[in-house]
C-alpha positions in Angstrom: 11.6 -3.9 101.0 14.4 -6.3 101.6 14.1 -10.3 102.0 10.3 -9.6 103.0 11.1 -7.0 105.5 10.6 -3.1 105.4 13.8 -1.4 105.5 13.4 1.8 107.4 16.4 4.2 107.1 16.9 7.4 109.0 17.9 10.3 106.8 18.6 14.1 107.7 15.6 16.0 107.5 14.3 16.7 104.0 16.7 14.4 102.4 14.3 11.8 101.2 13.3 11.3 97.6 9.8 9.5 97.5 9.3 6.2 95.8 6.5 3.5 95.9 8.3 1.4 98.8 9.5 4.3 100.4 5.9 5.6 101.5 5.7 4.1 104.7 8.9 6.2 105.8 6.9 9.4 105.4 5.5 9.7 108.7 9.0 10.5 110.1 9.8 13.3 107.5 6.3 14.9 106.5 6.8 18.1 108.6 9.0 20.9 107.0 9.8 24.5 107.4 9.2 25.4 104.0 7.2 23.5 101.2 7.5 25.0 97.7 4.8 24.0 95.2 6.2 24.0 91.7 9.8 23.2 90.6 10.6 26.0 88.0 13.1 28.6 88.2 11.2 30.5 91.0 10.4 27.2 92.9 13.7 25.5 92.9 15.8 28.6 93.5 13.5 29.3 96.6 13.9 25.7 97.8 17.5 25.7 97.4 18.0 29.1 99.0 16.1 28.0 102.1 17.9 24.6 102.3 21.2 26.5 102.2 20.0 28.3 105.4 19.7 24.9 107.3 16.0 24.4 107.2 14.0 21.5 106.0 12.6 21.9 102.7 10.3 20.1 100.2 9.4 20.6 96.7 6.1 19.4 95.1 5.9 18.8 91.2 3.3 17.6 89.4 5.0 17.3 85.9 8.9 17.4 85.0 11.3 19.1 87.3 12.3 22.2 86.1 8.9 23.6 85.2 7.9 25.5 81.9 11.3 27.0 81.5 13.4 24.1 81.5 11.0 21.8 79.8 8.4 23.8 77.7 10.0 27.2 77.3 13.5 28.9 77.7 15.8 26.0 77.2 14.1 23.9 74.6 13.3 27.2 72.3 16.9 28.4 72.7 18.1 24.9 71.5 15.9 25.1 68.5 17.0 28.8 68.0 20.7 27.6 68.2 20.2 25.2 65.3 18.1 28.1 63.6 21.1 30.4 63.9 23.7 27.9 62.7 21.5 27.3 59.6 21.5 31.2 59.1 25.4 31.5 59.3 25.7 28.7 56.5 23.9 31.1 54.2 26.7 33.6 54.3 29.6 31.1 54.1 30.6 32.4 50.7 30.9 35.9 52.1 33.5 34.6 54.8 35.3 32.9 52.1 34.1 29.3 52.8 32.8 26.9 50.4 30.1 24.6 51.5 28.0 22.0 50.0 24.2 21.9 50.2 22.9 22.5 53.6 19.7 20.9 54.8 18.2 20.7 58.2 17.6 17.4 59.7 14.5 18.0 61.9 14.6 14.6 63.8 18.3 15.4 64.8 17.4 18.9 65.9 14.6 17.6 68.0 16.6 14.8 69.4 19.4 17.4 70.2 17.1 19.8 72.1 15.5 16.7 74.0 19.1 15.8 75.0 19.9 19.3 76.3 16.6 19.2 78.3 17.1 15.9 79.8 20.7 16.8 80.8 19.6 20.0 83.0 16.7 18.3 84.2 18.9 15.4 85.6 21.3 18.0 86.8 18.5 19.8 88.8 17.3 16.7 90.5 20.9 16.2 91.7 21.2 19.8 92.7 18.2 19.5 94.9 19.2 16.1 96.4 22.7 17.6 97.3 21.1 20.3 99.0 18.8 17.7 101.1 15.8 19.1 99.4 13.0 16.3 99.4 10.9 16.1 96.2 7.4 14.7 95.9 5.9 13.8 92.4 2.4 14.8 92.3 0.1 17.7 92.3 0.4 19.9 95.3 -2.8 21.4 96.8 -3.0 23.5 99.9 -6.0 22.4 102.0 -5.1 25.0 104.7 -2.5 27.3 105.9 0.5 25.0 106.5 -1.2 21.8 104.9 -0.6 20.3 101.5 -2.0 17.4 100.1 0.3 15.6 97.2 -2.1 13.8 94.6 -0.2 11.0 92.9 -1.0 7.8 91.2 0.1 5.9 94.0 -2.0 7.8 96.5 -2.2 10.8 98.3 0.6 12.2 100.8 -0.3 14.8 103.4 2.7 17.5 104.3 2.8 20.0 107.0 4.6 23.2 106.4 5.4 26.1 108.7 5.7 28.3 105.5 4.5 27.8 101.9 5.8 29.2 98.9 3.6 28.9 95.7 5.5 28.8 92.5 2.9 27.1 90.3 3.8 28.8 87.1 1.7 29.4 84.0 0.4 28.0 80.7 -0.2 29.1 77.3 -3.0 31.6 76.9 -5.6 31.2 74.1 -7.9 33.4 72.2 -11.8 33.4 73.0 -13.7 31.4 70.3 -10.5 29.8 68.9 -9.9 26.5 70.5 -6.5 24.6 70.6 -6.8 21.2 68.7 -3.2 20.1 69.0 -2.8 19.6 65.2 -3.7 22.6 63.2 -4.4 25.1 65.7 -1.2 24.7 68.4 0.2 26.4 71.4 3.7 27.2 72.1 4.3 23.9 73.9 3.1 22.0 70.7 5.0 24.2 68.4 8.4 23.3 70.1 7.8 19.5 69.2 6.2 19.1 65.9 6.6 15.9 64.1 7.7 17.7 60.9 8.5 21.1 59.7 5.2 22.7 58.3 5.4 24.3 54.8 3.6 27.4 56.3 2.7 28.9 59.7 0.6 31.8 60.8 1.6 32.9 64.2 -1.1 35.1 66.2 1.0 37.3 68.5 4.1 39.1 67.8 5.3 39.0 71.2 8.4 37.3 72.5 7.2 33.7 71.9 5.8 34.5 68.6 8.8 36.2 67.1 11.2 33.7 68.4 9.5 30.8 67.2 8.8 32.6 63.8 12.9 32.8 63.5 13.1 29.1 64.1 10.7 27.9 61.6 11.5 30.4 58.9 15.2 29.4 59.2 14.0 25.8 58.5 12.2 26.7 55.4 8.7 27.3 56.7 6.8 30.2 55.2 5.7 32.3 58.2 3.3 35.2 58.8 3.2 37.0 62.2 -0.3 38.7 63.0 0.0 41.2 65.8 -3.0 43.3 67.0 -0.9 46.2 68.3 1.1 48.7 66.2 4.4 46.8 66.3 6.2 43.7 66.9 7.4 43.2 70.6 4.7 45.7 72.0 6.4 45.8 75.3 9.5 47.5 73.9 9.9 50.7 71.9 8.3 51.2 68.7 11.7 51.8 67.0 12.8 48.3 68.2 9.8 46.5 66.9 10.0 48.1 63.5 13.7 47.3 63.1 13.1 43.7 64.1 10.1 43.5 61.6 12.3 44.9 58.8 14.9 42.3 59.4 12.3 39.3 59.9 11.3 40.5 56.4 14.5 39.8 54.9 14.4 36.2 56.3 11.1 35.6 54.7 8.8 36.5 57.5 5.8 38.8 57.0 4.7 40.8 59.8 1.1 42.3 59.9 0.7 44.8 62.6 -2.5 46.4 63.9 -4.5 43.5 62.7 -6.7 41.4 64.9 -7.9 38.0 64.1 -11.5 37.4 63.9 -11.8 33.6 63.4 -9.8 30.5 62.5 -11.4 28.0 60.4 -9.9 24.2 60.2 -9.7 23.0 56.8 -8.8 19.3 55.5 -5.1 19.8 55.9 -4.6 23.6 56.9 -6.5 26.3 58.5 -7.9 29.7 57.3 -7.2 32.8 59.6 -9.4 35.7 58.8 -8.6 39.2 60.1 -10.8 42.1 60.8 -9.8 44.0 57.5 -11.3 40.9 55.7 -8.0 39.7 54.8 -7.4 36.0 55.0 -4.2 33.8 55.5 -4.2 30.1 54.8 -1.5 28.1 56.6 -0.7 24.5 57.6 -0.3 25.5 61.1 -1.7 28.3 63.4 0.4 28.9 66.2 -1.6 31.0 69.0 1.2 33.0 70.7 -0.6 35.6 72.7 1.2 35.3 76.0 0.7 33.0 79.1 -2.0 32.8 81.9 -1.0 32.0 85.6 -2.1 28.6 87.0 -3.1 28.1 90.4 -5.3 25.4 91.9 -8.8 26.8 92.8 -8.9 24.8 95.9 -5.7 26.1 97.0 -6.9 29.7 96.3 -10.1 28.9 98.5 -8.5 27.1 101.3 -6.0 29.6 101.8 -8.3 32.5 101.3 -6.0 34.3 98.8 -6.7 37.6 97.6 -6.3 37.9 93.6 -5.6 40.4 91.1 -7.8 38.6 88.3 -6.0 35.5 87.4 -2.8 36.3 89.6 -2.2 35.9 93.2 -2.0 39.2 95.1 1.5 39.9 96.9 3.2 42.7 98.3 6.9 43.7 97.6 8.0 41.0 100.1 6.4 38.3 98.0 3.7 37.9 100.7 0.4 36.9 99.9 -2.8 38.0 101.9 -2.3 34.7 104.1 0.4 34.8 106.8 3.2 32.3 106.1 2.2 31.8 102.6 4.4 33.5 99.7 4.0 33.4 95.9 6.5 33.9 93.2 7.1 33.7 89.3 4.4 33.5 86.6 1.6 33.0 89.0 1.9 36.6 90.4 2.1 37.9 86.9 4.9 40.4 87.5 7.6 39.6 84.9 6.7 36.1 83.1 10.5 35.8 83.1 12.7 33.0 84.6 15.2 35.4 85.9 12.3 37.6 87.4 11.2 34.5 89.2 14.8 33.9 90.5 14.9 37.5 91.9 11.4 37.0 93.5 12.7 33.5 94.9 15.5 35.2 96.7 13.0 37.5 98.4 10.4 34.9 99.2 13.1 32.6 100.6 14.7 35.3 103.0 11.3 36.3 104.3 9.8 33.0 104.8 12.9 32.3 107.1 12.0 35.6 109.2 13.8 38.2 107.0 12.6 41.5 105.7 13.7 41.7 102.1 12.0 43.5 99.4 11.8 43.3 95.7 13.6 46.1 93.9 12.3 48.1 91.0 10.9 45.4 88.2 11.9 47.8 85.5 15.7 47.0 86.4 15.2 43.1 85.5 16.6 42.8 82.2 14.1 42.0 79.3 15.8 39.6 76.5 14.2 38.4 73.3 16.5 35.7 71.1 15.4 36.7 67.7 17.5 37.3 64.8 18.5 40.0 65.7 18.3 40.0 69.4 16.3 42.6 71.3 17.1 43.3 75.1 16.2 46.2 77.3 16.6 47.1 80.9 15.3 50.1 82.9 12.7 53.0 81.4 12.4 53.6 77.8 11.8 56.9 75.8 7.9 56.7 75.8 7.8 55.7 79.6 10.2 58.7 80.3 7.9 61.0 78.3 4.9 59.8 80.3 6.7 60.6 83.6 7.4 63.9 82.5 11.3 63.2 82.4 13.3 65.3 80.0 15.7 63.0 78.3 18.8 62.7 76.0 19.0 59.6 74.0 22.4 58.5 73.2 22.8 56.3 70.0 25.3 54.0 68.5 25.1 51.5 65.6 26.5 48.0 65.1 27.4 49.0 61.4 30.2 51.3 63.0 31.6 48.5 65.4 34.7 46.7 64.2 33.8 43.3 65.6 30.4 43.4 64.3 31.6 44.0 60.8 34.4 41.2 61.0 31.4 38.9 61.9 29.0 40.3 59.4 26.5 41.1 62.3 26.1 44.9 61.4 22.5 45.4 61.9 21.3 46.9 65.1 21.3 50.1 67.3 21.7 50.9 71.0 20.0 53.8 72.8 20.9 54.7 76.2 18.5 57.2 77.9 19.7 59.9 80.2 17.7 62.1 82.5 19.0 65.6 81.8 18.0 67.1 85.1 20.0 64.6 87.2 22.4 63.1 84.3 21.2 59.5 85.7 21.1 56.8 83.1 17.4 55.9 83.1 17.2 52.9 80.4 18.8 51.1 77.7 17.4 49.3 74.6 19.7 47.3 72.4 18.8 45.6 69.0 21.5 43.5 67.5 23.7 40.6 68.0 24.6 39.5 71.5 22.0 42.0 72.8 20.9 39.6 75.3 24.6 39.1 76.7 25.2 43.0 76.8 22.0 43.9 78.7 23.3 42.7 82.0 26.3 45.1 81.7 23.9 47.8 80.6 22.0 47.0 83.9 24.9 48.1 85.8 24.6 51.8 84.1 21.1 52.4 85.5 21.3 55.2 87.9 24.7 55.9 87.3 25.6 59.6 86.5 29.1 59.6 85.5 30.6 60.3 82.3 32.6 57.1 81.4 35.7 58.4 79.3 37.8 56.4 81.6 36.0 53.2 81.6 38.1 50.8 79.2 36.1 48.4 76.9 38.2 45.7 75.1 38.8 46.4 71.5 37.4 44.9 69.2 34.4 43.8 71.0 30.6 44.1 70.3 30.1 45.7 73.6 31.9 48.9 72.6 28.6 49.8 70.9 27.2 50.0 74.4 30.0 52.3 75.5 29.4 54.5 72.3 25.8 55.0 72.9 26.4 55.7 76.7 29.0 58.5 75.7 26.7 59.6 73.1 24.0 60.3 75.8 26.5 62.9 77.4 27.6 64.3 73.9 31.1 62.6 74.3 31.3 59.9 71.6 34.5 59.8 69.6 33.1 57.8 66.8 29.7 59.4 65.8 29.6 62.4 63.6 29.4 65.7 65.3 26.4 67.9 64.6 23.9 65.0 63.9 20.9 67.4 64.5 
């Protein structure tokens, strides 16, 4: 509104950001080639990739731009882990010949740093979408029919037409039946990232990625942490040896791990809670974090209006990320494939290509690296030993240890092991698992090994680097290691 008149400005298709005074302009630009519901890693990646191909694109986001990963997951958790890691380093200062005074965590500043990092990336993402001429709508996106989307916002509803629709509506923390979150004593992972103060004690129900990472954060800050895992080892999606090695190292950090234990009930007390296990053991803690995974989120009206076929709570898709409804694609947590940001990135590439008439398929999901940012880190890619055995593949497992690595010794990061799995029949590398410092950085290099069958004596790794431990395990899978004792049995 300029001087009492409505200013109508013509923009290239898909370039408008919506504000209250611009709503009358929407009639000119509400038809899009692609509409993406959800702006998490999968959603924004799909939108940008489509826009790069010259079509008009809109993104609808009901909360903060960037979805769970940026605002309530990957980035804030790694910011807190960064502070925790620094605190852990100071504990070894004298070993490095460095004298330090008393070190105390400042929780207010730690939280402020986390928020600054998140806000910076959120602002950057908004600018990135704008620069690619992707139009963003703030509000809840509901598909009312194929090619039809209603955006519900505080300023009223907006209707959008789309030739193709990509659903990237994400997930939310899962709970346990009979145990309700109360936002105070019994909390979820989102709440655990933003507590007002460091609790004296915390019981974490769930020894998966989220539970173990947050255990490392709070233990480093002085909180007494107990992890309760129903299955036989921490990180049940990984090999047992990796979970057991992690549990051993967490114990050194004051974190107790109770495995093969199911929670029966959680009783809220005056200033704490009591967790009862099926073996009659009880644990009292100031906070109880339920970290048993995440569940997909998709609006029921959208499911019904589009006639989507479901796999339980997840949207059913094929290897082209197509749903059962023509012109509708789904990616990320809502399809329940990886619950990983980089998994959503990969699916976004496929969905974007196919929404514009391509014929791209998802590759083997086992080739998407898995990364856990604990102390020490855990990462893997491809098949592990158990999966190979179940598939009837006879393997040789090459092993190498961080304690024998020069850079690891220099940095006092000697805990950990690498295992490289070779198919004896074909000599192909089937999988890699790494536990140790920088494991999450090395796993992308390890991905390049999968499917290779060559002996790598001619591949030179810089020395001294931690990555040499990966080459050592790779060579050991072929019986060619130079730095492991012969005849180890």
